[in-house]
C-alpha positions in Angstrom: 184.8 109.4 151.8 188.3 108.6 152.8 189.4 104.9 153.2 189.3 104.1 157.0 192.3 102.8 158.9 191.9 101.6 162.5 195.1 101.2 164.5 195.5 100.3 168.2 198.3 99.9 170.7 197.9 97.3 173.5 196.1 99.0 176.3 198.6 99.3 179.1 198.4 97.7 182.5 198.5 100.6 185.0 199.7 98.9 188.2 202.8 101.0 187.9 204.0 104.1 186.1 204.7 104.0 182.4 208.2 102.9 181.3 210.2 103.4 178.0 208.5 100.2 176.5 205.1 101.8 176.7 206.4 105.0 175.2 208.1 103.1 172.3 204.8 101.3 171.4 202.8 104.6 171.6 205.4 106.4 169.4 205.5 103.7 166.8 201.8 103.5 166.6 201.5 107.3 166.4 204.1 107.5 163.6 202.1 104.9 161.6 198.8 106.8 162.3 200.2 110.1 161.2 201.7 108.5 158.1 198.4 107.0 157.2 196.7 110.3 157.6 199.2 111.8 155.2 198.1 109.1 152.7 194.5 110.4 152.9 193.2 107.7 155.2 190.4 108.2 157.7 192.5 107.2 160.7 191.1 106.1 164.0 194.0 105.5 166.5 193.3 104.1 169.9 195.4 103.6 173.1 194.6 103.5 176.8 194.7 101.5 179.9 193.7 98.0 180.9 192.5 98.5 184.6 191.0 95.2 185.9 192.4 92.0 187.2 194.0 90.5 190.4 197.3 92.3 189.9 195.5 95.7 190.3 193.6 94.5 193.3 196.8 93.3 195.1 198.7 96.5 194.2 195.9 98.7 195.4 195.7 96.7 198.7 199.4 97.1 199.2 198.9 101.0 198.9 195.8 101.0 201.1 193.5 102.2 198.4 190.7 100.8 196.2 191.4 99.3 192.8 189.4 102.1 191.1 191.5 104.8 193.0 194.6 103.1 191.8 193.3 102.9 188.3 192.2 106.6 188.2 195.7 107.6 189.5 197.8 105.4 187.3 195.8 105.9 184.0 196.4 109.6 184.4 200.2 109.1 184.2 199.7 107.2 180.9 197.4 109.9 179.5 200.0 112.6 180.5 202.7 110.6 178.8 200.7 110.4 175.6 200.2 114.1 175.6 203.9 114.7 176.3 205.1 112.5 173.6 202.8 114.1 171.0 200.6 111.0 170.6 197.8 111.9 168.2 195.3 109.2 169.5 191.7 109.7 168.7 190.6 107.9 171.9 192.3 107.1 175.2 190.2 104.2 176.4 189.9 103.0 179.9 188.4 99.6 180.5 186.6 100.9 183.6 184.3 103.0 181.3 180.6 102.2 181.0 180.5 101.7 177.3 183.3 99.1 177.6 181.4 97.1 180.2 178.5 97.0 177.7 180.8 95.8 174.9 182.5 93.2 177.1 179.1 91.8 178.2 177.7 91.8 174.6 180.6 89.7 173.3 180.3 87.3 176.3 176.6 87.0 175.5 177.4 86.1 171.9 179.9 83.4 172.9 177.4 82.1 175.3 174.7 82.0 172.7 177.2 79.9 170.5 177.4 77.3 173.3 181.1 78.1 173.8 180.9 78.9 177.6 180.4 76.3 180.3 180.6 76.4 184.2 183.2 74.0 185.8 186.1 74.2 188.4 189.5 75.4 187.5 192.6 73.9 189.1 195.9 74.8 187.6 198.8 77.3 187.4 198.2 80.9 187.3 200.6 83.9 187.0 199.3 87.0 188.7 202.0 89.2 187.1 201.1 87.9 183.6 197.3 87.5 184.4 197.7 84.3 182.5 196.9 80.5 182.9 199.7 78.0 182.0 199.8 74.3 181.4 202.3 72.2 183.5 204.3 71.5 180.3 204.9 75.2 179.7 206.4 75.9 183.1 210.2 76.3 183.7 212.1 75.7 186.9 213.5 78.7 188.7 216.0 79.0 191.7 215.3 76.4 194.4 213.0 74.4 192.1 210.4 77.2 192.1 207.9 76.8 189.2 207.9 79.8 186.8 205.9 80.8 183.7 207.6 80.8 180.3 208.0 84.6 181.0 210.0 83.8 184.2 207.2 85.1 186.5 206.0 83.2 189.6 203.0 80.9 189.3 200.6 79.8 192.0 198.1 76.8 192.1 194.6 78.1 191.8 191.3 76.4 192.5 187.9 78.1 191.9 184.6 77.8 190.1 184.9 79.3 186.8 183.4 79.8 183.3 185.4 78.1 180.6 185.6 79.1 176.9 185.8 76.1 174.4 189.1 77.3 173.0 189.9 73.7 172.0 187.1 73.8 169.5 188.9 76.5 167.6 192.2 74.9 167.1 191.7 73.9 163.5 189.7 77.0 162.6 192.6 79.1 163.8 195.2 77.1 161.9 192.9 77.4 158.8 192.7 81.1 159.3 196.5 81.5 159.7 197.1 79.5 156.5 194.6 81.7 154.5 196.0 84.9 156.0 199.8 84.7 156.1 200.2 88.3 157.1 197.8 88.2 160.1 200.7 87.7 162.5 203.9 89.7 161.9 206.9 89.5 161.9 207.4 86.0 160.6 209.1 84.9 163.8 206.1 85.6 165.9 203.9 83.7 163.4 206.0 80.7 163.6 205.9 80.7 167.5 202.0 80.9 167.4 201.7 78.2 164.8 203.8 75.8 166.9 201.8 76.6 170.0 198.4 76.1 168.4 199.6 72.9 166.6 200.6 71.6 170.0 197.0 71.4 171.0 194.6 74.0 172.7 192.9 73.4 176.1 189.8 75.3 177.2 190.4 78.6 178.8 189.1 79.8 182.2 187.4 83.1 181.5 185.9 84.1 184.8 187.2 84.6 188.4 185.2 84.5 191.8 188.2 85.4 194.1 187.9 89.2 193.5 185.3 91.5 192.2 187.3 94.2 190.4 186.2 93.5 186.8 183.4 93.3 184.4 180.5 91.3 185.9 179.6 88.1 184.0 176.0 88.5 182.7 173.6 86.3 184.6 176.2 84.8 186.9 176.5 86.6 190.3 179.9 86.6 191.8 181.8 86.1 188.6 183.9 88.8 186.9 185.4 88.3 183.5 189.0 87.1 183.2 191.0 90.3 182.6 192.0 89.3 179.0 188.4 88.8 177.8 187.6 92.5 178.7 191.0 93.8 177.8 190.9 92.5 174.3 187.3 93.7 173.8 188.6 97.2 174.1 189.4 97.2 170.4 185.7 96.5 169.6 184.5 99.2 172.1 186.4 101.9 170.3 184.9 100.8 167.0 181.4 101.3 168.3 180.5 97.7 169.3 177.7 96.8 170.0 175.5 99.9 169.8 176.8 101.9 166.8 176.4 99.7 163.8 177.5 102.5 161.3 180.7 103.2 163.1 181.5 99.4 163.6 180.9 98.9 159.9 183.4 101.7 159.1 186.3 100.8 161.4 186.0 97.1 162.1 187.9 94.9 161.4 190.9 96.8 162.8 193.7 97.2 160.3 196.5 96.9 162.8 196.9 95.8 166.5 200.4 96.9 167.5 201.6 95.0 170.6 204.7 93.8 172.5 206.0 90.3 171.6 205.1 89.0 175.2 201.4 89.3 174.5 201.2 87.8 171.0 199.5 84.6 172.2 196.5 86.5 173.7 196.1 88.6 170.5 196.5 85.9 167.9 195.1 82.8 169.6 192.5 83.9 172.3 191.2 87.1 170.6 190.5 85.6 167.1 188.9 82.6 168.9 186.6 84.8 170.8 185.7 86.7 167.7 185.1 83.6 165.7 182.7 82.4 168.5 180.9 85.7 168.5 180.7 85.7 164.6 182.6 89.0 164.4 185.3 89.6 161.7 189.0 89.2 162.8 191.4 92.1 162.7 193.6 92.3 159.6 197.0 92.2 161.3 198.7 91.8 164.6 202.3 93.0 164.8 204.4 92.0 167.8 207.4 94.4 168.2 210.4 93.7 170.2 211.6 94.8 173.6 213.8 97.9 174.4 216.9 97.0 176.4 218.9 99.5 178.5 222.4 99.2 177.2 221.6 95.7 176.0 220.1 94.6 179.4 216.4 94.0 180.0 215.0 96.5 182.4 213.8 95.6 185.8 213.0 97.4 189.0 215.3 95.0 191.0 218.3 95.9 188.8 217.4 99.6 189.0 217.8 100.3 185.3 214.2 101.2 184.5 214.1 104.4 182.5 211.4 107.1 182.7 210.5 108.1 179.2 209.2 111.5 180.5 212.7 112.3 181.8 214.3 111.3 178.5 211.9 113.5 176.6 212.5 116.4 179.0 216.3 116.0 178.7 216.7 115.4 175.0 213.5 116.6 173.5 210.4 114.7 172.4 211.3 114.7 168.6 214.9 113.6 169.2 213.6 110.6 171.4 210.9 109.7 168.8 213.5 109.9 165.9 216.0 107.7 167.8 213.5 105.0 168.7 212.1 104.8 165.1 215.5 105.1 163.4 217.7 102.9 165.6 215.3 100.1 166.6 214.6 97.7 163.8 210.9 97.3 164.0 209.8 93.9 165.2 213.2 93.1 166.8 214.6 93.9 170.2 216.6 97.2 170.3 218.9 98.8 172.7 219.2 102.4 173.9 221.4 104.7 176.0 221.8 108.3 176.5 225.0 108.3 174.3 223.2 106.6 171.4 220.2 109.1 171.5 222.6 112.1 171.5 224.8 110.6 168.8 221.9 109.7 166.5 220.0 113.0 167.0 223.1 115.1 166.5 224.3 113.2 163.3 221.1 113.0 161.5 218.9 115.8 162.8 221.2 118.5 163.9 224.3 118.1 161.7 222.6 116.8 158.5 219.0 117.9 158.1 218.9 120.8 160.6 222.1 122.3 159.3 221.0 121.9 155.8 217.8 123.9 156.4 219.5 126.4 158.7 222.1 127.5 156.3 219.8 127.5 153.2 217.2 129.6 155.0 219.8 131.9 156.6 221.4 132.5 153.3 218.1 133.4 151.7 217.1 135.7 154.5 220.4 137.5 154.5 221.3 137.6 150.8 218.0 137.5 148.9 215.7 139.7 151.1 213.9 136.4 152.1 212.7 135.5 148.6 214.1 133.3 145.8 213.6 134.5 142.1 213.3 132.4 139.0 216.9 131.3 138.1 218.9 129.4 135.5 218.2 125.7 135.9 220.9 123.0 135.4 220.7 119.2 135.1 222.0 118.9 138.7 218.7 120.4 140.0 216.6 117.8 138.4 219.0 115.0 139.5 218.7 116.2 143.1 215.0 116.5 143.1 214.8 113.0 141.6 217.0 111.6 144.4 214.9 113.3 147.1 211.7 111.9 145.4 213.3 108.5 145.4 214.2 108.7 149.1 210.8 109.9 150.1 209.1 107.2 147.9 211.3 104.6 149.7 210.2 106.0 153.1 206.6 105.6 152.0 207.0 102.1 150.9 208.8 101.1 154.0 206.1 102.7 156.3 203.4 100.9 154.3 205.2 97.7 155.2 205.9 98.7 158.8 209.6 98.8 158.1 209.9 102.0 160.1 213.7 102.2 160.7 214.4 101.3 157.0 212.0 104.1 156.0 213.9 106.7 158.1 217.2 105.4 156.8 215.9 105.8 153.2 214.8 109.3 154.0 218.3 110.2 155.2 219.7 109.3 151.7 217.7 112.4 150.5 219.2 114.6 153.2 222.7 113.4 152.3 222.0 114.2 148.6 220.9 117.7 149.5 224.1 118.3 151.5 226.3 117.1 148.6 224.3 119.3 146.2 224.6 122.5 148.3 228.4 121.9 148.7 228.9 121.2 145.0 226.8 124.1 143.9 228.2 126.6 146.5 225.5 129.3 146.4 227.7 131.6 148.4 230.1 131.6 145.5 227.4 132.0 142.9 226.1 135.1 144.7 229.1 137.0 143.3 229.8 135.1 140.0 226.3 134.0 138.8 223.3 135.3 140.8 220.8 133.9 138.4 222.2 130.3 139.0 222.3 131.0 142.6 218.5 131.6 142.7 217.9 128.3 140.7 220.0 126.4 143.4 218.3 127.9 146.3 214.8 127.3 144.7 215.8 123.7 144.2 217.0 123.4 147.8 213.7 124.8 149.1 211.7 122.3 147.2 213.8 119.5 148.4 213.8 120.6 152.0 210.0 121.0 151.9 209.6 117.5 150.5 211.8 116.0 153.2 210.1 118.0 156.0 206.7 116.8 154.9 207.9 113.2 154.6 209.5 113.0 158.0 206.5 114.7 159.8 205.1 111.5 161.2 208.4 110.8 163.0 209.1 114.4 164.3 205.8 116.2 164.1 206.5 119.3 166.1 209.9 120.0 164.5 208.6 119.3 161.0 205.8 121.7 161.5 208.1 124.4 162.7 210.4 124.0 159.7 207.5 124.0 157.2 206.3 127.2 158.9 209.6 128.8 158.3 209.5 127.7 154.7 206.1 129.3 154.2 203.2 128.1 152.1 204.3 126.5 148.9 203.9 128.7 145.9 203.3 131.9 147.9 205.3 134.5 146.0 204.7 137.1 148.7 206.1 135.1 151.6 209.4 136.3 152.9 211.8 133.9 154.7 212.9 135.4 158.0 216.2 134.5 159.7 215.4 131.1 160.9 215.5 129.7 164.4 217.4 126.4 164.5 214.9 123.5 164.5 217.3 120.8 165.7 219.8 122.3 168.3 222.8 120.1 169.1 222.3 117.9 172.1 224.8 117.5 174.9 225.2 114.3 176.8 223.8 114.7 180.3 226.2 113.5 183.0 224.5 110.9 185.3 223.9 111.9 188.8 226.2 109.1 190.2 229.0 109.9 187.8 
């Protein structure tokens, strides 16, 4: 049986429509999932929406609807985006689903049985926007002396009866776990931030609310719903079959990779492992906190008016061009910037002018001059050199993707494309057609092998385009297949003039 690989995105908070940051995380996770499937792994890929919490209640109230109605509407936008962006998820989970309630209550009961939950009163600072509690020492001062969270969001003083989780008890076990598992938190910069935070001391965490009822009910405690992060994080276990499907759980848990934004690393690398330790459940193998996407170098916000709809970008430039740009130009783990000009420039340079043009002129030449089929020809040392260069480029792509160095992987792949273009120019099959047809066939056969290898390798990044290209090449080794005049796979993009230009 194939080796399992369980990958998740963060589940997205649907109090608004999806933005380009949500799309970026889904696309990156999808490319990793597709790559792992290519490696023969039994991949389970989960994404979805995190639908509980005070923020949803307030947003719904402002729109004169129930929280569930808001969740139903907004989660549908995220599901549509996943379909539009060719996201090959195996489950789109919603935290309002019945099996997720069961999982959340089951992990709560395990933590309670360990003696790690106790009832008390909470008084402290809470950010509705972050759905997070903060200590006084973490707050920063905003305009007019207003207290803000470390993320710059407003905080309010909250008082209510609440269940607490003994987070302080897990300070040393967490530090010991980080030391024993140095790759648990990546990249290194995120790991260092978490270590400093935990070394600074952990205080017990409020894990229930009584001021609203939109959430998972706390077992045996009427009027209490779980703090949204308890149930949100548990979605990863729900997808793996917890608590009812022991066989599935044994197969897919612990998760291989939680892929998340850097702003929620604390929840995934401090709270989540502590909950799991308390419940005597294995910890995930790795949490990777990617960076933010910036619009022309600026953080996106509704107030500035520079929030970008990923669906519009995909509609304008094509899904695969957008996917390629985000995975090629954003160094994975760091912040990245994008613009219409950058997307068009990158897609045209790499996909249209380099790889697309290589495939187009090779296939067109074969269809026009060889009746769609390449014969055995006279090999030359240059052929073996090219195939070695392509193999080296594709192997470098594989190593980079194994290490989550996605942009470096795509960059390495492009060296194989460049090698092919140099080869076709040097060998000049259009000249050989008149002077040495036997050599021409060897050159064309070499190019077909190289293009096929490059097409298969880049498929996780541009799945639809790669599939179209491979269909035009036909099944490998099929002597009866005739290459037809090809349709361009990567048409040149034109920069769309902005409406206010």
